[in-house]
C-alpha positions in Angstrom: -24.4 12.8 11.4 -25.7 16.2 10.4 -25.0 17.9 7.2 -22.8 20.5 9.3 -20.9 17.4 11.0 -20.4 15.9 7.5 -18.3 19.2 6.6 -16.2 19.2 9.6 -13.4 16.9 9.1 -12.9 16.5 12.8 -16.5 15.3 13.4 -16.1 12.9 10.3 -13.3 11.1 12.3 -15.0 11.8 15.6 -11.8 13.3 17.1 -11.1 16.5 19.1 -9.5 19.7 17.1 -6.4 19.1 19.2 -6.2 15.3 18.6 -2.6 14.2 17.9 -1.4 12.1 15.0 -1.9 8.8 16.7 -5.5 9.8 17.9 -6.2 10.6 14.3 -4.7 7.5 12.7 -6.4 5.3 15.4 -9.9 6.7 14.6 -9.3 6.5 11.0 -8.3 2.9 11.0 -11.3 1.8 13.2 -13.8 3.8 10.9 -12.1 2.6 7.5 -12.4 -0.9 8.3 -16.1 -0.5 9.6 -17.4 1.4 6.5 -15.0 -0.3 3.9 -17.0 -1.0 0.6 -15.4 -4.6 0.8 -17.1 -5.1 4.2 -20.4 -3.5 3.1 -21.0 -4.7 -0.5 -23.9 -2.8 -2.2 -24.2 -0.5 0.7 -24.1 2.9 -0.9 -24.3 4.8 2.4 -21.3 2.9 3.8 -19.4 3.8 0.5 -20.0 7.6 0.9 -19.4 7.4 4.6 -15.9 5.7 3.7 -15.3 8.5 1.2 -15.9 11.1 3.7 -13.5 9.3 6.4 -10.8 9.0 3.7 -11.0 12.6 2.6 -11.1 13.9 6.5 -8.0 11.6 6.9 -6.1 13.0 4.0 -6.7 16.4 5.3 -6.0 15.8 9.1 -2.8 13.4 8.3 -1.2 16.3 6.2 0.4 18.9 8.7 0.2 21.7 6.0 -3.6 20.9 4.9 -4.6 20.5 8.7 -3.2 24.0 9.3 -4.9 25.4 6.3 -8.1 23.8 7.5 -7.8 25.1 10.8 -7.0 28.7 9.6 -9.5 29.0 6.7 -12.0 26.1 7.4 -14.0 24.3 4.7 -12.8 26.9 1.8 -9.3 25.4 2.1 -10.6 22.1 0.5 -11.7 23.7 -2.7 -9.6 22.9 -5.8 -6.8 25.5 -6.4 -7.0 27.2 -2.8 -3.9 28.8 -2.1 -3.2 29.6 1.6 -0.4 32.0 1.0 -2.5 34.2 -1.5 -5.5 34.2 1.0 -3.3 35.4 3.6 -1.7 38.1 1.5 -5.2 39.1 0.1 -6.7 39.2 3.7 -3.9 41.6 5.0 -3.6 43.6 1.9 -7.4 44.2 1.3 -8.0 44.6 5.2 -5.4 47.4 5.2 -6.3 49.0 2.1 -10.2 49.2 2.7 -10.1 50.1 6.5 -10.2 46.7 8.3 -7.4 45.4 10.4 -5.3 42.2 9.0 -7.4 39.2 10.2 -10.0 41.1 11.6 -12.6 39.7 9.0 -13.2 36.2 8.1 -11.7 35.7 4.5 -13.4 33.4 2.2 -15.3 32.8 -1.0 -18.5 35.4 -1.5 -16.9 38.1 0.7 -16.8 41.9 -0.2 -14.7 44.6 0.7 -15.6 48.4 0.6 -13.8 51.7 0.2 -14.2 54.7 2.2 -16.1 56.1 -0.9 -18.6 53.4 -0.6 -17.5 51.5 -3.6 -17.4 47.7 -3.0 -15.4 44.9 -4.5 -17.5 41.4 -4.6 -15.7 38.4 -5.7 -16.5 34.8 -5.6 -12.8 33.6 -5.0 -9.4 34.7 -4.9 -9.2 34.7 -8.7 -12.3 37.0 -8.7 -10.9 39.2 -6.1 -7.8 40.0 -8.2 -9.6 40.5 -11.5 -12.1 42.9 -9.8 -9.4 45.0 -8.5 -7.2 45.1 -11.7 -10.2 45.7 -14.1 -11.2 48.8 -11.9 -7.6 50.2 -12.2 -7.8 49.9 -16.2 -5.5 46.6 -16.1 -5.2 45.1 -19.3 -3.7 41.9 -20.6 -1.6 42.2 -24.1 -3.9 41.1 -27.1 -3.8 37.6 -28.4 -2.1 35.8 -25.6 -2.6 32.1 -24.5 -4.7 31.6 -21.4 -3.1 30.7 -18.2 -2.5 26.9 -17.2 -4.6 25.7 -14.5 -4.3 23.3 -11.8 -6.8 21.5 -9.6 -6.4 18.7 -7.1 -8.3 15.4 -7.7 -8.5 13.0 -4.9 -8.6 9.3 -5.6 -9.7 6.1 -3.6 -6.6 4.2 -3.2 -8.1 1.3 -5.3 -9.6 3.7 -7.8 -6.1 5.0 -8.7 -4.4 1.4 -8.7 -7.3 0.0 -11.1 -7.8 3.4 -13.3 -11.1 4.4 -14.7 -12.9 7.6 -15.0 -13.5 10.3 -12.4 -15.4 13.8 -12.7 -13.5 16.9 -11.4 -15.0 20.2 -10.9 -12.9 23.5 -11.0 -13.0 27.1 -11.2 -12.3 28.3 -15.0 -11.3 31.9 -15.7 -12.5 33.5 -18.7 -10.7 36.2 -20.8 -12.0 39.1 -18.8 -11.3 37.8 -15.2 -14.7 36.4 -14.7 -14.8 32.8 -13.3 -17.2 29.9 -13.8 -17.7 26.4 -12.5 -17.0 23.7 -14.7 -17.0 19.9 -14.8 -14.9 17.7 -16.7 -14.1 13.9 -17.0 -10.6 13.0 -16.3 -9.4 9.5 -17.6 -7.3 8.0 -14.8 -4.6 5.5 -16.1 -4.4 2.6 -13.9 -1.5 2.9 -11.6 -1.3 6.6 -11.4 0.9 7.7 -8.4 0.1 10.2 -5.6 1.4 13.6 -6.8 1.2 12.9 -10.4 -0.3 15.3 -12.9 -2.7 14.4 -15.6 -2.9 17.2 -18.5 -6.3 18.1 -20.2 -5.7 20.2 -23.0 -7.5 23.4 -23.6 -9.5 23.0 -20.2 -7.2 26.0 -18.6 -8.1 29.8 -18.6 -9.4 30.9 -21.9 -7.1 33.2 -24.4 -7.3 36.7 -24.7 -8.4 38.5 -27.9 -8.3 35.1 -29.7 -5.4 33.4 -28.0 -5.5 29.4 -27.1 -6.8 28.4 -23.9 -4.4 27.0 -21.5 -4.5 23.7 -20.2 -5.9 22.0 -17.0 -3.5 19.9 -14.8 -5.3 17.4 -12.5 -2.8 16.9 -9.7 -3.5 13.4 -8.1 -3.8 12.9 -4.5 -4.5 9.4 -3.2 -6.4 8.6 0.0 -4.6 5.9 2.0 -5.9 2.4 2.3 -6.7 0.7 5.3 -4.0 -2.1 4.8 -2.4 -1.7 1.5 0.9 0.0 1.4 2.3 1.4 -1.9 6.1 1.2 -2.8 6.3 2.2 -6.5 4.5 -0.5 -8.2 4.7 -3.0 -5.4 2.2 -3.5 -2.9 2.6 -4.5 0.8 0.5 -5.7 3.7 0.7 -7.5 6.9 -0.8 -11.0 6.8 -2.0 -12.4 10.2 -1.7 -16.0 10.6 -2.1 -18.5 13.5 0.5 -20.3 15.4 -0.9 -23.5 13.9 -0.7 -22.2 10.1 2.5 -21.0 10.7 4.0 -24.1 12.1 2.2 -26.6 10.1 1.6 -24.7 6.9 -1.7 -23.6 5.3 -3.5 -22.2 2.5 -5.2 -19.0 3.1 -7.3 -16.3 1.2 -5.5 -13.0 0.8 -7.0 -9.6 -1.0 -5.5 -8.3 -4.3 -6.5 -5.4 -6.5 -8.5 -8.1 -8.5 -10.3 -10.0 -5.8 -9.2 -12.8 -3.4 -6.6 -15.3 -4.4 -5.1 -18.2 -2.4 -1.8 -18.0 -1.0 0.3 -20.9 0.4 1.9 -20.3 3.9 4.9 -22.8 3.9 5.5 -25.0 7.2 7.6 -23.3 9.7 7.1 -19.8 8.5 8.5 -17.2 11.0 6.9 -13.8 11.7 8.4 -11.2 9.4 8.8 -13.7 6.5 7.8 -12.0 3.1 5.6 -14.0 0.5 5.5 -12.7 -2.9 2.7 -12.8 -5.5 4.1 -12.0 -9.0 2.3 -9.5 -11.0 -0.4 -8.9 -8.3 0.7 -5.4 -7.5 0.1 -1.9 -9.2 -0.3 -1.8 -13.2 2.4 0.4 -14.9 0.6 3.5 -16.4 3.0 3.3 -19.3 2.1 -0.2 -20.2 5.2 -2.1 -18.6 4.8 -5.0 -16.4 2.8 -4.7 -13.0 4.4 -4.8 -9.7 4.4 -7.6 -7.2 2.1 -7.9 -4.1 4.2 -8.7 -1.0 2.6 -10.4 2.2 4.5 -9.7 5.3 3.7 -12.5 7.9 2.7 -11.6 11.4 2.1 -14.4 13.7 -0.8 -14.1 16.2 -0.5 -16.0 19.2 -3.4 -17.5 21.2 -4.8 -15.5 24.0 -6.6 -16.5 27.3 -5.3 -19.9 27.1 -6.9 -22.2 29.9 -4.5 -23.6 32.5 -5.3 -27.3 31.6 -4.5 -26.5 27.9 -1.3 -24.6 28.7 0.8 -28.0 29.1 0.3 -28.6 25.4 3.1 -25.7 24.8 5.3 -27.8 27.3 5.3 -30.6 24.9 6.1 -28.4 21.9 8.9 -27.0 23.6 11.3 -29.8 22.8 10.8 -28.6 19.0 12.1 -25.1 19.7 15.1 -24.0 18.3 18.3 -24.5 20.5 18.9 -20.8 21.3 16.6 -18.4 19.3 18.4 -15.3 20.9 22.2 -16.5 20.7 23.0 -13.6 18.2 22.4 -10.9 20.8 25.3 -12.1 22.8 
C-alpha cells in the first residue's frame, strides 16, 4: 500500500467510495481479524495496519464524519476541525475576495487575495479568522483568560479499557492569534467511555495581557473492537461452540481484557445462553467495581456431513425435546 493510499480511508478498507454500510462493516471485520495484534503478536507492521484500519472504519461508519471526509478530504480528520465553520469561511471569503462559493478547494495552507493584491495566508481555520481580524484592528480586552480548546483523541478499544498514556497533537493558539503545533501526554483512566472528556489544565489558548491560559479538553473517541461490545462497564461477545460442546459440556478458552481464561460450558447449553464472568468487564474510572464479561453462546452446526454419517443424528433424535416450537402455536 502506497503512502497516498494509506491517507485514503476508502483505500485502507479496500472499498469503493459509494460502498454501503454493510460493505464497509464486512471489509472492516475481515481486515481487523487478519491484522489484529492478538493474531500477529510482535508484528509492528500488522499493528500499524490495524490502527489504520480501525481509524478508517471509525470515519466511514459515522455518517457525519464520512460526509465531512467526502467534502473536505484528509483535513477533516484533523483535531478540532469544524465542518460548518469551514463551509462558512469558504463561502464568505470566496464572495469577499472575488471567488465563487465552493469554486476553490478549501483547506490548510490556502490563501485568499483582494482586488488590491493584498493576500491573507493562514495555516488553518483559527489562523484565517485571526489574520482577518488583526488587519481590521480587532483587539481583545486586556487581561483575559485564554479560550478552552477541544481536540479529539482516538483510542483503540483495548487501550481505552485498560488505560495508560497517549500522545495528543493539537494546534494551540497564542494571544496574538498565532498557532503552533503542540504535543502533550494524556493520562487515560482505565475504562474511559466513548465521548468522555479529559481535562488538561492550562493547555488551552494562551491568556491575553497576562491572563491565565485556558484548558484543553481531550474528547475520547473509541474505535470499535472486532468482537467485544461494550454496555456501560459490561462487555459482551458471541462465543461459538460446537454441537458436541453444547450437548455434553466443555471447558473452553475465552478472551478477556487481561488475557485468556477458561470458561465452563454446562451440558445441554442452548444457543443464545448467556454465561457470565464476574469482574472481567471494563474497570470503573472512578475506582468502583469493574463490570462483568458476558459470553453469548452461538452453536455452530457441522457442515458437509457425509451421507453414511447422517444416521448418527437419527439416533440422537430420540433425545430431542418433544415439541421445541409449541409456543408458536
